[in-house]
N, C-alpha and C positions, 0 to 999 in steps of 0.2 A: 504494500500500500504506500502511496506517496506521502511524504511528510506535509501535513497541513499546518501544524501548530508547533511553535518553539516555546518550551517551558524552561525558563532561565532563572538561575539563582542570582542574588544581588551581590553579597559579600564575596570578595576575591574572585569574582567573575566580571561583573560590570564595574564595580568599584573595589579597589583594594582598601583594606582597613587593618587596624592594629589594636587588639585588645590590650597589649602591653602599653601602648601609648595612652589608651583610654584610662587604664589604671594609674599610670604615672600622673596624668593630668588631673584626674579626680583627687588623687592623694594630695597634689599641690593645692587644689582649690579648697580642699577640706582641712588642710594642715594636719594630715594624718599619715601614719607610717604606711608605706606601700604594701608591706606584707599584710597589714590589717585590711586594706582595701581589697586586695586579691582574695583574701579569705572570705570576706563578707559577700563580695560580688559573685564569686564562682564556687567556693566550697560550701557556702551557705545558700547558694543558688538564687541570690537576689536578682541577678541579671536575667536568669532563666525565667523567673516568675514575671518579670517586667516584659520579656519578649512573648510570654504566653498570654499576656493581657490580664494577668491576675492583679496587677497593680497599675494605677494611672500614673502619670508623670509626677503629680504631687504625692501620690502614695509611695512611689519609689523614693522620692526625696525624704519623706517622713520616716520610712523604714531605715534609710541610711542615717538620718539624724539620730534615731533611736539607738542604732547599733554603735554609733560613734559618740553619743552623748553630747551633741552640740548642734546648734542651729546653722543651717547652710543657706547660702545665697542661691536662689533658684536659677537665675540667669547664668551665674558663674558655673554652677554645676551642669547646666544644660550644655554650655559651650565646651567645658572640659570633657564631658562624656561623649560628645558628638563630633568634635572637630578631629576626626580620625580617618577620614575618607579621601582617597585620590582616585581620579578617573582612570579606568583602563581604556585609554583613548582608541586603540584599534577596534574595540567592540562597537563604537558608534557607527561607522560606515556599514558595518555588517547589519546592525539593526535596521538602518535605513534601506539597505539592499533587500532585506527580507520583507519589510513593509511594502516596498514597491512591487515585489513579486506576489503580494497578496497573502502572505503567511500571517496567521494569528500569533501575536506575541503575548505571553502570559508570564508574569513575574511570580516566583515562588520563593519566599524569604522568611527566615527566622529573624524577626526584627521587632523593636519596640516603637511606640508611637513617636518618641523623641528623635530617634535616628531616621525614621521614615520622613518626618516633616523636615528635618535638617537637609536631607538629600533632595527633597522636592524643592526647597528654597534655593539651593545652591548649585544644582546640576540639571542641565537641560537634557534629561535622559528618560525619565519615567513616563513622559507624555507620549512616548512611542508605543507604550504597552496598551493592549486592549483590556487587560484586567490584571489586578495585582492581588495575589493570594498571600496574605500576611499573617504571621503567627499570632500577633497581638489581636487581630480581628477575629480569627478563627477560634482562639482559645486553646490552641494546640500547636506544637512545634515539631518540625522534622526531627526524627523519623516517625513520629506518631501517625497512626492510620488516619485520623480525622483530617489532618491538613492535606494529606495526599488525596483523600476523597474529595475535598474541596477543590483541589487542583484538577482532578478528573472531570468535575463539573465545569470548571472554567475553560478547559481546553476546547470544548465544543467539537470534539471528534473522538474517534475510537483511540484507545491507548497506542495501538500500533501505527497510528497516523501522527504521533507526537514524538518529538525529540526533546529530551530533558538533559541539561548539563548542570553540574554542581561541583564545587571543589572538595566536597566531603564524600569519601568513598562509601561510607555507610548509607548516606542518603541516596546515592546513585543506585546502590544495591536494592534499597527499599523501592525506589522508582521502578526498577526492573521487575520487582515482584508484582507490580500492578500492570505489567504488560507494556510499559513505556520503553521506547528506545532511549537508553540512558548511558552517558559516558562522563567520566571524571573530567572536569575542566583543568587543563594543565597550562595552556597558553593559546593564543588566537590561531597560530598556524596549525596546531593540532586540532582545534575545533573545526577549522575550515576543512581539513582532510576528513574528519569524522562525518561531517554533514554532506560533503560532496559524494562520499561513498553511498549516501542514502538518496542522492539525487537533488539535494538542496544546493542551489548555486550561491556561491559566496564571493564572486568577483563583481566588480562594479558594472 
């Protein structure tokens, strides 16, 4: 079956990001030890809860304030936690090429509302997508079944007419279990080869 829809991850596919930078910047904004921030955000799963939509932006800040025992500046925290993205520039002409060819583009991302809004405000990228399947909206995160079920609804085609790419091998394997063509994103030249083998043109 020809590929009709491209299902694309955000982080480290369209935009590079750094959790290490995020932790360092939040630690600086909060005047807290870096090890404490890493423990709260990842070992205590505060970031995961934020990305699953269990916390609002203010709820995330309040939980962090409680953990650190201090009041935090909302805007400083937002910037520290979100100014971590850089554009993977070679992906932009590919998105435009696929749109011109009539492919449906769907974003599938584990992300929080703060990061999503930050990206919308600063990168002319997501307006190319027909639909965005986001963990904080769904209330589930990859590799959970619920978010993949939402993605299957969003692609508007059968799974074998959809190509999915993600930088996390576990998520790619999960996508394959639902019948999607799925490959780990390594770089743009590799992605081009993977898609051209499926008949998706990637040249201008």
